[in-house]
Structure formats: structure tokens, C-alpha cells
ROSE-4610 file (N, C-alpha, C; in Angstrom, 1 decimal, always signed):
// ROSE-4610
residu = [M/M/M/I/I/I/S/S/S/V/V/V/L/L/L/I/I/I/T/T/T/D/D/D/D/D/D/Q/Q/Q/E/E/E/S/S/S/I/I/I/R/R/R/A/A/A/G/G/G/L/L/L/R/R/R/M/M/M/M/M/M/L/L/L/D/D/D/A/A/A/Q/Q/Q/P/P/P/D/D/D/I/I/I/E/E/E/V/V/V/V/V/V/G/G/G/E/E/E/A/A/A/A/A/A/D/D/D/G/G/G/I/I/I/V/V/V/A/A/A/V/V/V/D/D/D/L/L/L/A/A/A/R/R/R/R/R/R/Q/Q/Q/R/R/R/P/P/P/D/D/D/V/V/V/V/V/V/L/L/L/M/M/M/D/D/D/I/I/I/R/R/R/M/M/M/P/P/P/R/R/R/M/M/M/D/D/D/G/G/G/L/L/L/E/E/E/A/A/A/T/T/T/R/R/R/A/A/A/L/L/L/A/A/A/A/A/A/D/D/D/D/D/D/A/A/A/P/P/P/P/P/P/A/A/A/V/V/V/V/V/V/I/I/I/L/L/L/T/T/T/T/T/T/F/F/F/D/D/D/L/L/L/D/D/D/E/E/E/Y/Y/Y/V/V/V/H/H/H/G/G/G/A/A/A/L/L/L/R/R/R/A/A/A/G/G/G/A/A/A/K/K/K/G/G/G/F/F/F/L/L/L/L/L/L/K/K/K/D/D/D/S/S/S/G/G/G/P/P/P/R/R/R/L/L/L/L/L/L/A/A/A/E/E/E/A/A/A/V/V/V/R/R/R/A/A/A/A/A/A/A/A/A/T/T/T/G/G/G/D/D/D/A/A/A/L/L/L/I/I/I/A/A/A/P/P/P/E/E/E/I/I/I/T/T/T/A/A/A/R/R/R/L/L/L/L/L/L/A/A/A/E/E/E/F/F/F/A/A/A/P/P/P/A/A/A/A/A/A/P/P/P/R/R/R/S/S/S/A/A/A/E/E/E/P/P/P/A/A/A/E/E/E/P/P/P/L/L/L/T/T/T/S/S/S/R/R/R/E/E/E/E/E/E/E/E/E/V/V/V/L/L/L/V/V/V/A/A/A/L/L/L/A/A/A/A/A/A/G/G/G/F/F/F/T/T/T/N/N/N/A/A/A/E/E/E/I/I/I/G/G/G/A/A/A/Q/Q/Q/L/L/L/N/N/N/L/L/L/S/S/S/L/L/L/G/G/G/T/T/T/V/V/V/K/K/K/A/A/A/H/H/H/I/I/I/A/A/A/A/A/A/V/V/V/L/L/L/G/G/G/K/K/K/L/L/L/G/G/G/V/V/V/R/R/R/N/N/N/R/R/R/V/V/V/E/E/E/A/A/A/A/A/A/M/M/M/W/W/W/A/A/A/Y/Y/Y/E/E/E/S/S/S/G/G/G/R/R/R/V/V/V/R/R/R/G/G/G/S/S/S/R/R/R/H/H/H/G/G/G/T/T/T/G/G/G]
num = [1/1/1/2/2/2/3/3/3/4/4/4/5/5/5/6/6/6/7/7/7/8/8/8/9/9/9/10/10/10/11/11/11/12/12/12/13/13/13/14/14/14/15/15/15/16/16/16/17/17/17/18/18/18/19/19/19/20/20/20/21/21/21/22/22/22/23/23/23/24/24/24/25/25/25/26/26/26/27/27/27/28/28/28/29/29/29/30/30/30/31/31/31/32/32/32/33/33/33/34/34/34/35/35/35/36/36/36/37/37/37/38/38/38/39/39/39/40/40/40/41/41/41/42/42/42/43/43/43/44/44/44/45/45/45/46/46/46/47/47/47/48/48/48/49/49/49/50/50/50/51/51/51/52/52/52/53/53/53/54/54/54/55/55/55/56/56/56/57/57/57/58/58/58/59/59/59/60/60/60/61/61/61/62/62/62/63/63/63/64/64/64/65/65/65/66/66/66/67/67/67/68/68/68/69/69/69/70/70/70/71/71/71/72/72/72/73/73/73/74/74/74/75/75/75/76/76/76/77/77/77/78/78/78/79/79/79/80/80/80/81/81/81/82/82/82/83/83/83/84/84/84/85/85/85/86/86/86/87/87/87/88/88/88/89/89/89/90/90/90/91/91/91/92/92/92/93/93/93/94/94/94/95/95/95/96/96/96/97/97/97/98/98/98/99/99/99/100/100/100/101/101/101/102/102/102/103/103/103/104/104/104/105/105/105/106/106/106/107/107/107/108/108/108/109/109/109/110/110/110/111/111/111/112/112/112/113/113/113/114/114/114/115/115/115/116/116/116/117/117/117/118/118/118/119/119/119/120/120/120/121/121/121/122/122/122/123/123/123/124/124/124/125/125/125/126/126/126/127/127/127/128/128/128/129/129/129/130/130/130/131/131/131/132/132/132/133/133/133/134/134/134/135/135/135/136/136/136/137/137/137/138/138/138/139/139/139/140/140/140/141/141/141/142/142/142/143/143/143/144/144/144/145/145/145/146/146/146/147/147/147/148/148/148/149/149/149/150/150/150/151/151/151/152/152/152/153/153/153/154/154/154/155/155/155/156/156/156/157/157/157/158/158/158/159/159/159/160/160/160/161/161/161/162/162/162/163/163/163/164/164/164/165/165/165/166/166/166/167/167/167/168/168/168/169/169/169/170/170/170/171/171/171/172/172/172/173/173/173/174/174/174/175/175/175/176/176/176/177/177/177/178/178/178/179/179/179/180/180/180/181/181/181/182/182/182/183/183/183/184/184/184/185/185/185/186/186/186/187/187/187/188/188/188/189/189/189/190/190/190/191/191/191/192/192/192/193/193/193/194/194/194/195/195/195/196/196/196/197/197/197/198/198/198/199/199/199/200/200/200/201/201/201/202/202/202/203/203/203/204/204/204/205/205/205/206/206/206/207/207/207/208/208/208/209/209/209/210/210/210/211/211/211/212/212/212/213/213/213/214/214/214/215/215/215/216/216/216/217/217/217/218/218/218/219/219/219]
x = [-10.4/-10.7/-11.1/-10.7/-11.1/-12.2/-13.1/-14.3/-14.2/-14.4/-14.4/-15.7/-16.0/-17.3/-16.5/-16.6/-16.1/-17.3/-16.9/-18.0/-17.3/-17.8/-17.5/-18.4/-18.7/-19.7/-19.3/-18.1/-17.8/-17.8/-18.4/-18.5/-17.0/-16.4/-15.3/-14.1/-14.2/-13.2/-13.5/-14.8/-15.3/-14.8/-15.0/-14.3/-13.0/-12.2/-10.9/-10.5/-11.0/-10.7/-11.1/-12.2/-12.6/-11.5/-11.3/-10.3/-8.9/-8.6/-7.1/-7.3/-8.6/-8.7/-9.1/-9.9/-10.1/-9.3/-8.1/-6.9/-6.1/-6.3/-5.9/-6.5/-5.5/-6.1/-6.8/-6.6/-7.1/-8.2/-8.6/-9.5/-10.6/-12.0/-13.0/-13.8/-14.1/-15.1/-16.6/-17.2/-18.8/-19.7/-19.4/-20.5/-20.0/-20.6/-20.4/-21.4/-21.1/-22.1/-21.6/-22.5/-22.1/-22.5/-23.1/-23.3/-23.1/-23.3/-22.9/-24.1/-25.6/-26.5/-26.4/-26.2/-26.1/-25.0/-24.0/-22.7/-23.0/-23.7/-24.1/-25.3/-25.9/-27.0/-26.3/-25.4/-24.7/-23.8/-22.9/-22.1/-22.8/-24.1/-24.7/-25.3/-25.5/-26.2/-25.2/-24.0/-23.1/-22.1/-21.7/-20.6/-19.4/-18.8/-17.5/-16.4/-15.4/-14.3/-13.6/-13.8/-13.2/-14.1/-14.3/-15.0/-14.1/-14.1/-13.1/-14.3/-13.7/-15.0/-14.5/-15.0/-15.0/-15.4/-15.0/-15.5/-16.6/-16.2/-17.4/-18.4/-19.7/-20.7/-21.9/-23.0/-24.3/-24.9/-26.1/-27.0/-26.4/-25.4/-24.7/-23.3/-22.3/-20.9/-20.1/-18.9/-18.1/-17.8/-17.9/-17.7/-18.9/-20.1/-21.4/-21.3/-21.1/-21.4/-20.2/-19.1/-18.1/-18.4/-19.2/-19.5/-20.6/-21.6/-22.6/-22.3/-21.2/-20.7/-19.7/-19.1/-18.2/-19.1/-20.4/-21.2/-21.9/-21.8/-22.0/-21.5/-22.3/-21.5/-20.2/-20.2/-19.0/-18.7/-18.0/-17.9/-16.9/-16.9/-15.9/-14.8/-13.9/-12.5/-12.8/-12.7/-12.8/-11.6/-11.4/-10.1/-10.6/-10.3/-10.6/-9.9/-10.7/-10.2/-10.2/-9.1/-8.9/-8.0/-7.9/-7.0/-6.3/-5.4/-4.8/-5.3/-6.7/-7.5/-8.1/-7.3/-7.7/-8.4/-9.4/-10.3/-10.8/-11.5/-12.1/-12.7/-13.3/-14.0/-12.7/-11.4/-10.4/-10.2/-10.0/-9.9/-11.0/-12.3/-13.3/-13.6/-13.0/-13.0/-12.0/-11.2/-9.9/-10.7/-11.5/-12.0/-13.0/-13.7/-14.8/-14.5/-13.1/-12.7/-12.0/-11.8/-11.3/-9.8/-9.4/-8.6/-7.2/-7.4/-6.5/-6.9/-5.7/-6.1/-5.1/-5.9/-5.3/-5.8/-4.7/-4.9/-5.9/-6.9/-7.5/-6.8/-5.5/-4.7/-3.5/-3.5/-2.8/-2.8/-1.6/-1.3/-2.1/-1.9/-2.5/-1.4/-0.5/+0.0/+0.0/-0.2/-0.3/-2.0/-2.9/-4.1/-4.4/-3.9/-3.9/-3.3/-2.0/-1.5/-2.5/-3.1/-4.1/-5.2/-5.7/-6.8/-6.6/-5.4/-4.9/-4.4/-3.9/-3.8/-4.9/-5.9/-7.3/-7.9/-7.9/-8.7/-7.8/-6.6/-5.9/-6.0/-6.7/-6.5/-5.5/-4.5/-3.4/-3.9/-3.2/-3.7/-2.7/-3.0/-1.8/-2.5/-1.4/-1.9/-0.7/-1.3/-0.2/+0.8/+1.9/+3.4/+3.2/+2.7/+2.6/+1.8/+0.9/-0.2/+0.1/+0.9/+0.8/+1.2/+2.4/+2.8/+2.1/+1.6/+0.6/-0.7/-1.4/-2.7/-2.5/-1.5/-1.5/-0.9/+0.0/+0.5/-0.8/-1.9/-3.1/-3.3/-3.3/-4.2/-2.9/-1.9/-0.8/-0.4/-0.1/+0.2/-0.6/-2.0/-2.9/-3.4/-3.1/-3.5/-2.2/-2.6/-1.9/-1.0/+0.5/+1.2/+0.6/+0.7/+0.0/+0.9/+0.3/+1.0/+1.6/+2.9/+3.5/+2.6/+2.8/+2.1/+2.6/+1.8/+2.3/+3.2/+3.3/+4.3/+5.0/+6.2/+7.0/+7.2/+7.0/+7.7/+9.0/+9.2/+10.5/+11.1/+12.5/+13.2/+12.6/+12.4/+11.8/+10.6/+9.8/+8.3/+8.4/+9.4/+9.4/+9.7/+10.7/+10.9/+10.1/+9.1/+8.0/+6.7/+6.7/+5.7/+6.2/+7.4/+7.5/+7.6/+8.1/+7.8/+6.2/+5.6/+3.9/+3.4/+4.0/+3.5/+3.8/+5.0/+5.6/+4.7/+3.7/+2.7/+3.2/+4.0/+4.7/+3.8/+3.6/+2.5/+3.5/+3.0/+3.5/+4.7/+4.4/+5.5/+6.8/+6.6/+7.7/+8.3/+7.5/+8.2/+9.2/+8.5/+9.7/+10.8/+10.7/+12.0/+12.7/+12.2/+13.0/+13.7/+13.3/+13.8/+14.1/+14.2/+14.7/+13.9/+12.5/+11.8/+10.6/+10.3/+9.2/+8.0/+7.0/+5.8/+5.0/+5.1/+4.6/+5.0/+6.3/+6.9/+6.3/+6.3/+5.9/+4.7/+3.7/+2.3/+2.1/+3.0/+3.3/+3.6/+4.7/+5.0/+3.9/+3.2/+2.1/+0.9/+0.7/-0.3/+0.0/+1.3/+1.7/+1.8/+2.2/+2.1/+0.7/-0.3/-1.5/-2.1/-1.8/-2.1/-1.7/-0.4/+0.4/-0.3/-0.5/-1.0/-2.4/-3.2/-4.6/-5.5/-4.7/-5.5/-6.2/-7.1/-7.9/-7.4/-6.6/-5.8/-4.6/-4.1/-2.7/-2.9/-4.0/-4.1/-4.1/-4.9/-4.7/-3.3/-2.6/-1.3/-0.4/-0.5/+0.2/-0.2/-1.4/-1.8/-1.0/-1.1/-0.3/+1.1/+2.0/+3.2/+3.6/+2.5/+3.0/+2.6/+1.4/+1.1/+1.9/+3.0/+3.9/+5.3/+5.2/+6.7/+7.6/+7.1/+7.8/+8.2/+7.2/+7.3/+7.0/+7.8/+7.4/+7.5/+5.8/+5.7/+5.7/+5.5/+5.6/+4.4/+3.9/+2.7/+3.6/+4.8/+5.4/+5.6/+6.3/+6.8/+5.7/+5.4/+4.8/+3.3/+2.7/+1.2/+1.2]
y = [+21.8/+20.5/+19.6/+18.4/+17.8/+16.7/+16.8/+15.9/+14.7/+13.4/+12.2/+11.1/+10.6/+10.0/+8.4/+7.5/+6.1/+5.2/+4.4/+3.5/+2.2/+1.3/-0.4/-1.0/-2.2/-3.1/-3.8/-3.8/-4.5/-3.5/-3.8/-2.6/-2.7/-4.0/-3.6/-2.9/-3.1/-2.3/-0.7/-0.4/+0.8/+1.6/+0.5/+1.2/+1.3/+0.3/+0.7/+2.0/+2.1/+3.6/+4.8/+4.5/+5.6/+5.9/+4.8/+5.0/+5.7/+5.2/+5.9/+7.1/+7.5/+8.9/+10.1/+9.4/+10.3/+10.7/+10.2/+10.3/+11.4/+11.8/+12.9/+14.2/+15.2/+16.5/+17.1/+16.9/+17.8/+17.2/+15.8/+14.8/+14.7/+14.7/+14.7/+13.5/+12.2/+11.5/+11.8/+12.4/+12.7/+11.8/+10.6/+9.6/+8.2/+7.3/+6.0/+5.4/+4.5/+3.9/+2.5/+1.6/+0.1/-0.3/+0.8/+0.6/+1.7/+1.5/+2.8/+3.8/+3.1/+3.7/+5.2/+4.6/+5.4/+6.2/+5.7/+6.6/+7.7/+7.5/+8.8/+9.6/+9.1/+10.1/+10.8/+10.1/+10.9/+11.9/+11.6/+12.3/+13.7/+13.4/+14.8/+15.6/+15.0/+15.9/+16.4/+15.8/+16.1/+16.9/+16.6/+17.3/+17.0/+16.1/+15.8/+16.0/+16.3/+16.5/+15.5/+14.2/+12.9/+11.6/+10.9/+9.8/+8.5/+7.8/+6.6/+5.3/+4.9/+4.1/+2.5/+1.4/+0.3/-0.2/-1.2/-1.5/-2.5/-3.5/-4.6/-4.2/-4.0/-3.9/-4.1/-4.4/-4.8/-3.6/-3.8/-2.9/-2.1/-1.2/-0.4/-0.4/-1.0/-1.1/+0.4/+0.1/+1.4/+2.2/+1.1/+1.9/+2.5/+2.0/+2.9/+4.1/+3.9/+5.2/+6.3/+5.9/+6.9/+7.6/+6.8/+7.4/+8.5/+7.8/+9.0/+9.9/+10.2/+11.3/+12.3/+11.5/+12.3/+13.0/+12.7/+13.6/+14.7/+14.9/+16.1/+17.1/+18.3/+19.8/+20.0/+19.5/+19.7/+18.4/+17.5/+16.1/+16.0/+15.2/+15.0/+14.2/+14.1/+13.2/+12.0/+11.2/+9.6/+8.8/+8.2/+7.6/+5.9/+5.2/+3.7/+2.9/+2.1/+1.1/-0.3/-0.9/-2.2/-3.1/-4.5/-5.3/-5.7/-6.8/-7.3/-8.1/-8.4/-9.0/-8.1/-7.8/-6.8/-7.4/-6.6/-7.2/-5.8/-6.2/-4.8/-3.7/-4.0/-2.8/-1.8/-2.5/-1.2/-0.4/-1.0/-0.3/+0.6/+0.1/+0.9/+2.2/+2.0/+3.1/+4.2/+3.8/+4.6/+5.6/+4.9/+5.5/+6.3/+6.2/+6.9/+8.1/+8.3/+9.5/+9.3/+8.1/+8.0/+8.8/+9.3/+10.1/+9.5/+8.3/+7.5/+6.1/+5.3/+3.9/+3.8/+3.0/+2.7/+1.3/+0.5/-0.7/-0.7/-1.6/-1.6/-1.7/-2.5/-2.8/-1.7/-0.5/+0.6/+1.0/+1.5/+2.0/+3.5/+3.9/+5.1/+6.5/+6.2/+7.4/+7.6/+6.4/+6.3/+6.7/+6.3/+6.7/+8.0/+8.6/+10.2/+11.0/+10.4/+11.2/+11.0/+10.1/+9.9/+10.6/+10.7/+11.7/+13.3/+13.6/+15.0/+15.2/+14.3/+14.6/+14.8/+13.8/+13.9/+15.3/+15.8/+17.0/+18.1/+18.1/+19.2/+19.2/+18.3/+18.0/+17.2/+16.7/+15.9/+14.4/+13.6/+12.2/+10.9/+10.1/+9.0/+7.7/+6.9/+5.4/+4.8/+3.9/+3.2/+2.8/+3.0/+2.3/+0.9/+0.2/-1.2/-1.8/-1.0/-1.6/-0.6/+0.3/+1.1/+0.0/-0.8/-1.5/-2.7/-3.4/-4.5/-4.2/-2.8/-2.4/-2.0/-1.4/-1.1/-2.1/-3.1/-4.1/-5.2/-5.1/-5.9/-5.6/-4.3/-3.9/-3.5/-3.0/-2.4/-3.8/-5.2/-6.1/-6.2/-6.1/-6.4/-5.3/-4.2/-2.9/-2.4/-2.2/-1.5/-0.7/-0.5/+0.7/+2.0/+2.8/+4.1/+4.9/+5.8/+6.5/+7.7/+8.0/+9.1/+10.5/+11.5/+12.7/+13.4/+14.3/+15.1/+16.1/+16.7/+17.4/+16.7/+16.2/+15.0/+15.9/+15.1/+15.3/+15.8/+16.8/+17.2/+16.2/+16.3/+15.2/+15.6/+16.8/+16.7/+16.4/+16.7/+16.0/+14.7/+13.9/+12.6/+12.0/+12.7/+12.5/+12.6/+13.6/+14.0/+12.8/+12.3/+11.5/+10.0/+9.7/+8.4/+8.4/+9.5/+9.6/+9.6/+10.5/+10.2/+8.7/+8.1/+6.6/+5.8/+6.1/+5.2/+5.6/+6.5/+6.7/+7.8/+8.5/+9.8/+11.1/+11.7/+12.8/+14.1/+15.1/+16.3/+16.7/+16.7/+17.1/+16.1/+14.7/+13.9/+13.9/+14.5/+14.6/+15.7/+16.7/+18.2/+17.7/+16.9/+16.5/+15.7/+14.7/+13.8/+14.6/+15.4/+16.2/+17.7/+17.9/+19.3/+20.2/+20.2/+21.3/+21.7/+23.2/+23.6/+22.9/+23.1/+22.6/+23.2/+24.5/+25.1/+24.5/+24.4/+23.8/+22.5/+21.6/+20.3/+20.3/+21.0/+21.1/+21.8/+22.6/+23.1/+21.9/+21.3/+20.2/+19.1/+18.7/+17.7/+18.2/+19.5/+20.1/+20.0/+20.3/+19.9/+18.5/+17.7/+16.5/+15.9/+16.5/+16.0/+16.5/+17.8/+18.4/+17.7/+17.4/+16.8/+15.4/+14.6/+13.4/+13.3/+14.4/+14.3/+13.5/+13.6/+12.6/+13.6/+13.1/+13.8/+14.0/+13.0/+13.5/+12.3/+12.5/+11.8/+10.5/+9.8/+8.4/+8.0/+8.6/+8.2/+8.6/+9.5/+9.8/+8.5/+7.9/+6.7/+5.5/+5.4/+4.3/+4.4/+5.6/+5.9/+5.5/+5.8/+5.6/+4.3/+3.3/+2.0/+1.3/+1.8/+1.3/+1.6/+3.0/+3.3/+2.5/+2.1/+1.2/+2.3/+3.4/+4.3/+3.6/+2.8/+2.4/+0.7/+0.0/-1.4/-2.2/-2.4/-3.2/-4.7/-5.4/-6.5/-7.4/-8.4/-9.0/-9.6/-9.6/-10.1/-9.1/-9.4/-8.5/-8.5/-7.4/-7.6/-7.8/-8.7/-9.1/-10.4]
z = [+6.3/+6.6/+5.3/+5.3/+4.0/+4.3/+3.8/+3.8/+3.1/+3.7/+2.8/+2.9/+2.1/+2.2/+1.7/+2.7/+2.7/+2.0/+1.1/+0.5/+0.2/+1.1/+0.9/+1.6/+1.1/+1.3/+2.6/+3.0/+4.1/+5.4/+6.5/+7.5/+8.3/+8.4/+9.0/+8.2/+6.8/+6.0/+6.3/+6.3/+6.4/+7.9/+8.9/+10.1/+10.3/+9.7/+9.7/+8.9/+7.9/+7.2/+8.0/+8.5/+9.3/+10.5/+11.1/+12.3/+11.8/+10.7/+10.4/+9.8/+9.3/+8.7/+9.9/+10.9/+12.0/+12.9/+12.7/+13.6/+12.7/+11.5/+11.0/+11.5/+11.6/+12.2/+11.1/+9.8/+8.5/+7.8/+8.1/+7.5/+8.3/+7.7/+8.6/+7.6/+8.2/+7.6/+7.8/+6.7/+6.8/+6.6/+6.2/+5.8/+5.4/+5.4/+5.1/+3.9/+3.2/+2.1/+1.8/+1.8/+1.8/+0.5/-0.6/-2.0/-2.9/-4.0/-5.1/-5.0/-4.8/-4.9/-3.6/-2.8/-1.5/-1.3/-2.0/-2.1/-3.0/-4.1/-5.0/-4.3/-3.6/-2.8/-1.8/-1.1/+0.1/-0.5/-1.5/-1.9/-2.5/-3.4/-3.9/-2.8/-1.4/-0.5/+0.3/+0.8/+1.7/+0.9/-0.3/-1.2/-0.3/-0.3/+0.4/-0.7/-0.3/-1.3/-1.9/-1.2/-1.5/-1.4/-2.2/-2.0/-2.4/-1.2/-1.2/-2.0/-3.0/-3.5/-3.8/-3.2/-3.4/-4.9/-5.6/-7.1/-6.8/-6.3/-6.2/-4.9/-5.3/-4.1/-4.8/-3.9/-4.4/-5.0/-5.6/-6.1/-7.3/-7.0/-7.9/-7.4/-8.4/-8.1/-8.2/-7.9/-7.9/-9.1/-10.4/-11.5/-12.1/-11.7/-12.1/-11.3/-10.0/-9.1/-9.4/-9.9/-10.3/-11.6/-12.4/-13.9/-13.3/-12.4/-11.9/-11.4/-10.6/-9.8/-10.6/-12.0/-12.5/-13.6/-13.7/-14.7/-13.9/-12.6/-12.1/-12.1/-12.0/-12.2/-11.5/-10.2/-9.4/-8.6/-9.5/-9.0/-7.7/-7.0/-5.8/-6.6/-5.9/-6.3/-5.9/-6.9/-6.3/-6.5/-5.2/-5.3/-5.0/-6.1/-6.0/-4.8/-4.1/-3.4/-3.9/-4.1/-4.8/-4.2/-4.8/-4.3/-5.4/-5.2/-6.4/-7.2/-7.0/-7.9/-9.0/-9.8/-10.6/-12.0/-12.7/-13.6/-14.3/-15.2/-16.1/-15.4/-14.3/-13.4/-13.4/-12.9/-12.6/-14.1/-15.0/-16.2/-16.5/-16.2/-16.4/-15.6/-14.3/-13.3/-13.8/-14.4/-14.9/-16.1/-16.8/-18.1/-17.3/-16.2/-15.7/-14.9/-14.9/-14.3/-13.0/-12.1/-10.9/-11.0/-9.7/-9.6/-9.0/-8.4/-7.8/-7.5/-7.1/-6.7/-5.4/-4.5/-3.3/-2.8/-2.2/-1.7/-0.5/-0.5/+1.1/+2.1/+2.0/+3.2/+3.3/+2.4/+2.9/+4.2/+4.5/+5.9/+5.9/+7.3/+7.5/+6.6/+6.5/+6.0/+4.4/+3.6/+2.2/+2.2/+2.9/+3.0/+2.9/+4.0/+4.0/+2.9/+2.7/+1.4/-0.1/+0.0/-1.2/-1.0/+0.1/+0.3/+0.1/+0.5/+0.5/-1.1/-1.6/-3.0/-3.9/-3.6/-4.3/-4.2/-2.8/-2.5/-3.2/-3.4/-4.0/-5.6/-6.2/-7.5/-8.3/-7.3/-7.6/-7.4/-7.8/-7.8/-7.3/-6.8/-6.2/-6.7/-7.3/-7.2/-6.4/-5.6/-4.5/-5.4/-5.1/-6.0/-6.0/-5.2/-5.1/-6.2/-6.5/-7.6/-9.0/-9.2/-10.4/-11.6/-11.4/-12.6/-12.7/-11.9/-11.9/-12.4/-11.9/-12.6/-14.1/-14.7/-15.8/-16.8/-16.3/-17.0/-17.5/-16.5/-16.9/-18.3/-18.9/-20.0/-21.0/-20.7/-21.7/-22.8/-22.2/-23.2/-24.2/-24.2/-24.9/-25.9/-25.2/-26.1/-27.1/-28.1/-29.4/-28.9/-29.4/-29.1/-29.2/-28.3/-28.6/-29.5/-30.1/-31.2/-30.5/-31.1/-30.5/-30.9/-30.0/-30.1/-31.1/-31.9/-33.0/-32.6/-31.3/-30.7/-29.9/-30.1/-29.1/-27.8/-26.8/-25.4/-25.3/-24.5/-24.3/-23.1/-23.2/-22.4/-20.9/-20.3/-19.0/-19.0/-19.9/-19.9/-19.8/-20.5/-20.6/-19.1/-18.4/-17.0/-16.0/-16.2/-15.3/-15.7/-17.0/-17.4/-16.4/-16.7/-16.1/-14.9/-13.8/-12.4/-12.3/-12.9/-12.7/-13.0/-14.0/-14.1/-13.0/-12.3/-11.3/-9.8/-10.1/-8.9/-7.8/-8.2/-7.5/-7.5/-6.4/-6.2/-6.9/-7.3/-7.5/-6.7/-5.4/-4.6/-4.6/-4.7/-4.8/-6.1/-7.3/-8.5/-8.6/-7.8/-7.6/-7.1/-6.0/-4.9/-6.0/-6.5/-7.4/-8.5/-9.1/-10.2/-9.8/-8.9/-8.5/-9.1/-9.0/-9.5/-8.7/-8.9/-8.1/-8.4/-7.4/-7.5/-8.7/-8.8/-9.9/-11.6/-11.3/-12.5/-12.8/-12.0/-12.2/-12.7/-12.0/-12.5/-14.1/-14.4/-15.9/-16.5/-16.3/-17.1/-17.1/-16.2/-16.4/-17.2/-17.2/-18.3/-19.5/-19.7/-21.0/-21.7/-20.7/-21.0/-21.4/-20.6/-20.7/-22.2/-22.4/-23.5/-24.9/-24.7/-26.1/-26.1/-25.2/-25.3/-25.8/-25.5/-25.8/-24.6/-23.4/-22.3/-21.1/-20.5/-19.6/-18.1/-17.6/-16.5/-16.4/-15.2/-14.9/-15.1/-14.7/-14.8/-16.2/-17.0/-18.6/-18.9/-18.5/-18.9/-18.4/-17.2/-16.8/-17.6/-18.2/-19.0/-20.3/-21.0/-22.1/-22.0/-20.8/-20.6/-20.7/-20.3/-20.1/-21.6/-22.2/-23.5/-24.7/-24.2/-25.2/-25.1/-23.9/-23.7/-23.0/-22.4/-21.7/-20.4/-19.7/-18.5/-18.9/-18.1/-18.3/-17.1/-16.9/-15.5/-15.4/-14.3/-14.3/-13.5/-13.8/-13.1/-11.8/-11.5/-10.4/-9.6/-8.5/-7.1/-6.2/-5.5/-4.6/-4.6/-3.8/-4.0/-4.9]
């Protein structure tokens, strides 16, 4: 059973997320928090597998709370809840160690997928926001230097699929690779790029021109 802590300052949002997650046979909501201070306290006491974290909240925002939890010895996986109103807080959350991004109005299927992915060490960035999220910062960023050891053609394919928001299972199906092989390729990509996680790898893909996002489209 995957345990989840829901953090959002709007009670209606928390109620909607809880309703969708409670309907899943393998997911259990173990608590709710209306701000970052309560979220950090509950997470440290209840040890949930995943924390769904809003960004803009009173007292302590989601960025500070994510940083605080990331500093723990055994931190939970944090999935950021966001809207299309992107700002510097989103970029900061990436750097703070968030494992995924999800739209607040995502349906139950995508919500459950994101929780399951985070619980297994994978990550999911909602496809609808991937391009827009990273495009907010890529145009102003200097072009990322190429790694000292070039990526192989297969690693390039895996990187592009990862940056598009696909999970490991989806990348495997798309490229006809086993799950273990996908994980090995992702580990190699992270090592060559010198980044900490797949979200930073996706940022690198945009900043280096591997993937080009658009500010237009959905939302």
C-alpha cells in the first residue's frame, strides 16, 4: 500500500485529491496539511511514501517544505501540484528535489500514475505541462555544455522521451526496451550529464536544444 500525504491550502482541492486517491486499491491517504509547516511535521511523523505538495501556501510554501524534507535522512518523494501559472517557485522546486509535477486538475488516472511512479523511485511530469514548464527557463538559460562523454544514440532517445514526461514503462514500450534496460540507460544519462535526477535531465534536454517546447498549446 502506497501512503500519501496531501498538502494544499484549499480544502476543496484536498478533498478532491483524497476522493480520487481513496478510490485506488493500492493507495492510502494518511494525512492532509494546509501549509508547509504542518506538511513537514506530518511527513516526519507519519513517514508517507509520497507527498503531494502545493507551491503557494501560507506560513511555509511548498518550496521551503520540499527543501526541508529533502534534507532528511529518508525523505519522501515529493510531487509538486501546480497550475499553468508558472513562476520562479516551480524552478526552485525542481532544484529542491521534487520528483514530479502534476496539474491540480489532473484526472484520477494520471494522479494515480504519478503517485505510483514517485513511490517506486520513478518520476512523472504531466505531459501537458512539460514543455511549458521547462520552456519558461530554457530561453533565458545559457546553452548547456555537452557532456565530456557523449550520449549514445539510444541514450539520446531515452533522454528525449524522458523530457517528454514519459515514465520508465512508457519509454520501454516506445523504444521496445525492458524496464531494467531503460533504468540502466537513465542512470547512464544522469551520470554523463552530472545531474541528480530525471527532472534535471529533462531541464538539460530543453536547455541544450534536444527538445523544444512551446508556450502555446494546452492551457
